[in-house]
C-alpha positions in Angstrom: 11.8 -22.5 -4.7 12.3 -19.1 -6.3 10.0 -16.3 -7.5 10.6 -13.1 -9.5 8.5 -9.9 -9.7 8.1 -10.8 -13.4 6.2 -13.9 -12.5 3.3 -11.8 -11.0 2.9 -8.8 -13.3 1.5 -9.1 -16.8 3.3 -6.4 -18.8 1.7 -5.6 -22.2 3.6 -4.7 -25.3 1.4 -1.7 -25.7 1.9 0.7 -22.7 -0.3 3.7 -22.2 1.3 7.1 -21.6 1.3 8.2 -17.9 0.9 11.7 -16.6 2.1 12.2 -13.1 0.5 14.8 -10.9 2.8 15.4 -8.0 6.6 15.2 -7.7 7.1 14.4 -4.0 9.3 11.8 -2.4 7.0 8.8 -3.1 7.2 9.6 -6.8 11.0 10.0 -6.7 11.6 6.9 -4.5 9.0 4.5 -5.9 6.7 5.5 -8.8 9.4 6.5 -11.2 12.0 3.8 -10.4 9.2 1.2 -10.8 7.9 2.6 -14.1 11.5 2.7 -15.5 12.0 -0.9 -14.5 8.8 -2.0 -16.1 9.3 0.1 -19.3 6.2 2.2 -18.7 6.1 5.5 -20.7 5.9 8.6 -18.5 4.8 11.4 -20.8 4.7 14.3 -18.3 4.9 15.4 -14.7 3.6 18.5 -12.9 4.0 19.8 -9.3 3.3 23.1 -7.6 7.1 23.1 -7.0 8.0 23.3 -10.7 11.8 23.0 -10.1 11.2 19.6 -8.3 9.1 18.4 -11.3 11.9 19.5 -13.7 14.6 17.8 -11.7 12.7 14.5 -11.9 11.9 15.0 -15.5 15.6 15.4 -16.2 16.6 12.4 -14.2 14.0 10.1 -15.8 14.0 11.6 -19.3 10.3 12.7 -19.0 9.7 14.8 -22.1 7.2 17.3 -20.6 6.7 19.3 -17.4 3.9 21.7 -16.6 3.3 24.4 -14.1 -0.3 23.3 -13.3 -2.8 20.5 -13.8 -4.8 22.7 -16.2 -1.8 23.1 -18.5 -1.1 19.4 -18.3 -4.7 18.6 -19.3 -4.3 20.6 -22.5 -1.8 18.0 -23.7 -3.2 14.6 -23.1 -4.6 11.9 -25.4 -7.5 9.5 -25.0 -6.5 6.3 -23.1 -3.6 8.1 -21.3 -3.3 7.4 -17.6 -3.2 9.9 -14.7 -1.1 9.1 -11.7 -2.2 11.2 -8.7 0.5 11.4 -6.1 -1.0 14.4 -4.1 -2.1 15.0 -0.5 -5.3 13.3 0.5 -7.2 16.5 0.9 -7.0 17.6 -2.7 -7.7 14.2 -4.5 -11.4 14.9 -5.0 -10.7 18.4 -6.4 -8.2 17.1 -9.0 -10.4 14.1 -10.0 -13.2 16.6 -10.9 -10.8 18.3 -13.4 -9.9 15.1 -15.3 -11.7 14.2 -18.5 -14.6 11.9 -18.1 -13.9 8.2 -18.8 -10.2 8.7 -17.8 -8.0 6.0 -16.2 -6.4 7.1 -12.9 -4.2 5.7 -10.2 -4.9 7.5 -6.9 -2.2 7.6 -4.2 -3.3 6.2 -0.8 -5.0 7.0 1.5 -8.2 7.4 -0.4 -9.0 10.8 1.2 -8.6 12.1 4.7 -11.3 9.9 6.2 -14.2 7.6 5.3 -16.5 10.5 4.4 -14.0 12.0 2.0 -13.4 8.5 0.6 -17.1 8.2 -0.2 -17.0 11.6 -2.0 -14.0 10.4 -4.0 -15.9 7.3 -5.0 -18.9 9.4 -6.0 -16.7 11.5 -8.3 -15.2 8.4 -9.9 -18.7 7.0 -10.5 -20.2 10.3 -11.9 -17.2 10.8 -14.2 -17.0 7.1 -15.2 -13.4 6.9 -14.2 -11.5 3.6 -14.4 -9.9 4.3 -11.1 -7.9 2.4 -8.5 -6.0 3.3 -5.3 -2.3 2.7 -4.9 -2.5 0.1 -2.1 0.6 -1.5 -3.4 1.8 -3.7 -0.5 -0.6 -6.5 -1.8 1.4 -6.3 -5.1 4.9 -6.7 -3.6 6.6 -9.8 -4.9 6.8 -11.6 -1.6 3.1 -11.0 -0.9 2.3 -12.3 -4.3 4.4 -15.3 -3.7 2.7 -16.0 -0.4 -0.7 -15.7 -2.1 0.3 -18.3 -4.7 1.6 -20.6 -2.0 -1.6 -20.3 0.0 -3.8 -20.7 -3.1 -1.8 -23.9 -3.9 -2.7 -25.2 -0.4 1.0 -25.1 0.7 0.0 -24.5 4.4 -3.6 -25.7 4.4 -6.6 -23.7 5.6 -5.5 -20.3 6.8 -6.4 -19.5 10.5 -4.0 -16.8 11.6 -2.4 -13.6 10.2 -0.1 -11.6 12.4 1.6 -8.3 11.6 4.4 -7.2 13.9 6.4 -3.9 13.6 8.9 -2.7 16.2 11.1 -0.2 14.4 12.4 3.4 14.5 10.7 5.4 11.8 12.4 8.8 11.1 9.1 10.8 10.8 11.0 14.0 10.1 11.6 12.7 6.6 7.8 13.1 5.9 7.2 16.8 6.5 3.6 16.6 5.2 2.6 14.3 8.1 3.7 16.6 10.9 0.3 18.2 11.2 -1.9 15.3 10.2 -4.6 14.6 12.9 -4.5 10.9 11.9 -1.1 9.3 11.3 -0.2 5.7 12.1 -3.3 3.9 10.9 -4.2 6.3 8.1 -0.7 6.3 6.6 0.9 3.1 7.6 -1.2 0.3 9.1 -3.6 1.0 6.3 -1.3 -1.1 4.2 -1.6 -4.1 6.5 -5.4 -3.7 6.7 -5.6 -3.8 2.9 -3.2 -6.7 2.6 -5.1 -8.8 5.2 -8.4 -7.9 3.3 -6.8 -9.2 0.1 -6.4 -12.6 1.7 -9.5 -13.1 3.9 -11.9 -10.4 3.0 -13.6 -7.9 5.2 -13.7 -8.3 9.0 -17.0 -8.1 10.8 -15.6 -5.6 13.4 -12.3 -3.9 14.5 -10.9 -3.4 17.9 -8.1 -0.8 18.1 -6.1 1.6 20.2 -3.6 4.0 18.6 -1.5 6.3 20.8 1.1 9.0 20.8 4.7 8.7 21.9 6.4 11.1 24.3 9.5 11.2 22.1 7.7 12.7 19.2 5.1 14.9 20.9 4.5 17.0 17.8 3.0 14.0 16.0 -0.4 12.3 16.4 -0.4 8.6 17.1 2.7 6.5 16.1 1.8 3.2 17.9 -1.1 0.9 17.2 -2.7 -2.3 18.4 -5.5 -3.7 16.3 -7.6 -6.8 16.1 -9.6 -7.6 13.0 -12.6 -9.8 13.9 -13.1 -12.8 11.7 -15.0 -14.9 14.1 -14.1 -17.8 16.4 -11.3 -19.5 14.5 -9.6 -17.0 12.3 -7.3 -14.4 14.0 -5.9 -11.3 12.4 -3.7 -9.0 14.4 -1.7 -5.8 13.7 0.9 -4.5 16.3 3.0 -1.5 15.3 5.5 0.6 17.2 7.4 3.1 15.2 9.5 4.6 18.0 11.8 1.8 19.1 15.0 3.9 19.7 17.1 1.1 21.1 19.1 0.0 18.1 18.7 -2.7 15.5 19.2 -5.8 17.7 15.5 -6.2 18.5 13.8 -4.4 15.7 11.1 -6.5 14.0 9.2 -6.1 10.8 7.2 -9.1 9.6 3.9 -10.6 8.5 3.2 -14.3 9.4 0.5 -16.6 8.1 -0.4 -19.8 9.9 -2.4 -22.7 8.5 -3.4 -26.2 9.4 -0.4 -27.7 7.5 2.3 -25.0 8.0 3.2 -21.4 8.2 4.8 -18.6 6.1 6.8 -15.6 7.4 7.9 -12.5 5.5 10.5 -10.1 6.9 9.8 -6.7 5.4 13.4 -5.4 5.2 12.4 -2.0 4.0 11.2 -0.9 7.4 14.3 -2.1 9.3 17.0 0.6 9.7 14.8 2.8 7.5 15.4 4.4 5.0 18.5 2.2 4.3 16.6 -1.0 5.0 17.7 -4.6 5.3 17.1 -7.6 3.1 13.6 -9.2 2.8 13.2 -12.8 3.8 10.4 -15.2 2.9 10.3 -18.5 4.8 7.9 -21.4 4.8 7.5 -24.3 7.3 5.5 -27.4 6.3 4.4 -29.7 9.1 3.9 -32.6 6.7 7.6 -32.4 5.8 8.9 -32.6 9.3 6.1 -32.8 11.8 8.3 -34.1 14.7 10.9 -31.3 14.2 9.5 -28.4 12.2 12.1 -26.5 10.1 11.9 -23.4 7.9 12.9 -23.2 4.3 13.9 -20.0 2.6 12.0 -19.0 -0.6 14.1 -16.8 -2.9 12.4 -13.7 -4.2 13.7 -11.3 -6.9 12.0 -7.9 -6.1 10.7 -6.0 -3.1 8.1 -3.6 -1.9 9.8 -0.4 -3.1 9.8 0.0 -6.0 8.5 -3.3 -7.5 5.0 -3.3 -5.9 4.4 0.0 -7.7 4.7 -1.9 -11.0 1.8 -4.1 -9.9 -0.7 -1.3 -9.3 0.1 0.5 -12.5 0.2 -2.8 -14.5 -3.3 -3.7 -13.3 -4.6 -0.4 -14.5 -2.8 -0.6 -17.9 -4.3 -4.1 -18.4 -7.8 -3.0 -17.4 -7.8 -0.4 -20.1 -6.9 -3.1 -22.7 -9.4 -5.6 -21.4 -12.3 -4.2 -19.4 -13.3 -7.7 -18.3 -10.2 -8.0 -16.2 -10.3 -7.5 -12.4 -8.9 -4.3 -11.0 -7.8 -5.5 -7.5 -7.6 -2.1 -5.8 -10.6 -0.6 -7.6 -12.0 2.4 -5.8 -15.0 0.5 -4.5 -12.7 -2.2 -3.0 -10.5 0.5 -1.6 -13.5 2.2 0.0 -13.8 -1.0 2.2 -10.2 -0.6 3.3 -11.0 3.0 4.3 -14.1 1.8 6.2 -11.8 -0.4 8.2 -9.5 2.5 8.9 -12.5 4.6 10.1 -13.7 1.7 12.3 -10.3 1.5 13.9 -10.2 5.2 14.8 -13.7 5.0 16.2 -12.7 2.0 18.3 -9.7 3.8 19.6 -11.6 6.9 20.4 -14.5 5.0 22.0 -12.2 3.3 24.5 -12.4 -0.1 26.1 -14.9 -1.6 28.6 -14.4 -0.2 32.1 -13.6 -2.7 34.8 -16.6 -3.7 37.0 -16.6 -2.1 40.4 
């Protein structure tokens, strides 16, 4: 069994020009490598740090750089796409500058909290923007392959999704996060929340606790336990520890799906020994094949989370422009529901558990 990223992304012959606002590490490490791989046309890039924008423009043969968003907007055509890779606290401000009826990909998270996410959604509505949020994990080739397997009833009715992360994340590489009051859920577990939602919809409630770590006292929470409530028979669980400083031997980074007829496990190699990473691995176990002695079969995947998943979010927006009847999976209204889950998780964490009876 074998899959390629090309199996999941519909790439049109006509590709709309992309204008990137922001030239930080996520653009350098993911957006631009993905767009080059897919053959997307990047027409311009701008950043407050103009030298950084020019450096990326030189590396990726981007014809235009601008010193400000205003200057960039003087040089766009109808049906061009805006790719916002900016801090969450200025997304709303920039959206208000874009021409009405524009197409825009917004970097996650969708604002600093649920209230700001609602304001961003209001701006998108008022300006009639074709807008989606870059929740790209759901587009990674191995997640797309899992979705196809489950849709084809490979493991039967789904009753369990488990996310487990026990790694060492070098937070010093992300300077902008150092002063963020919300960290782990807002900037990392948000991916898993969105991915789980893409499989089984919205939970009825969330139980969560997110905590600091004594080894990185300058940061807000870096470890999270979360339960998404889907009733009596469907379990969804997220368990993340980003400060496992004890070598690679017992690092873990996986998502597991269990059904009545089998199970699927994906190792997310990117997060192991970050930023170097290790290989991804998708495996499936079918009870009907070997019920007495279950065994796991490896499924070959060409493509990974970074950068290939970023092809998916941009391709979905490109295709939506060409055919308005197509679904936009991470549409801002769907993404608002992911932000609602994030807000519920923080409220649960702050509210605390039930005290023991005396």
